[in-house]
N, C-alpha and C positions, 0 to 999 in steps of 0.2 A: 356301495351305498353307505351313507352315514346313518347314524342312529336316528337322526331327526328327519330323514327322508320319508316320503310316502311310498308305500308298497301295498298294492291291492292284489291278493292272491286268490284265485278261483280254482278249487279242486274239482276235478271232473272224472268221469269214467274214461277209459282208454280212448284217446283221440287218434284219428288216422294220421300217421306221420306226414303224408303228403299235404294235409290240410293245415298243419301246425303254423306255418308262416302266415297264411291268410287269416287264420283265427287269431293269432297273436296280434297282427297288425290291426284287425278290425276291433278287437277289444281295447287296444291302446288308443285308437282313434275315438272310440266311444267315450272312454274315460276323459280324454282331452276335451272333447266336445262338451261333456257335462260340466267339467270344471270351468270352461269358458262361459257356458250359460249361467252358471252360478256366480260369475264375475270373480272367481278366485284366481289370483295371479300365480302362475306356476312356470317352471322351466321346461326343458325338453323331457318328454316322456320316453323312457327306455322300457322295452318290453322283453319278457323272457317267456319261453314256452318249453314244456316237456309233454310227453303223451298224456300225463295225468294232471297237468297244472298250467294255467295261464297267469302271468303276473306282470302287469304294467306298473311302472313306478317312476319316480323322479324326485326332484327337490320338493320339500314340504311346501304346500301352498301358503300364501300369506295368511297370517292369523286373523286378519280382519278385511272387510270389504272396503274398497275405496269409497270416498264420499261422493254422493251424487246430488246434483241440484235439480229440482223440478220447478218449472214455472208454469202455472196454470192461468189461463186467461179466460175469464168468464164473459158472458154476454151482457 
């Protein structure tokens, strides 16, 4: 990862080793979903996991939101 990249690290109590892959993937999917809902452009999320840490990350999201146009039609 480069210095400008995004990394979200969550410290935990001891996680069961058999559940690490599923927990890692679920946390990364949640982060990607929330970045999408916030309309932040990002690249591929890479996730890391240890028994005491979950850490999804990837390229830094765009510094600003894209412009949106709204057209309201009244009665």
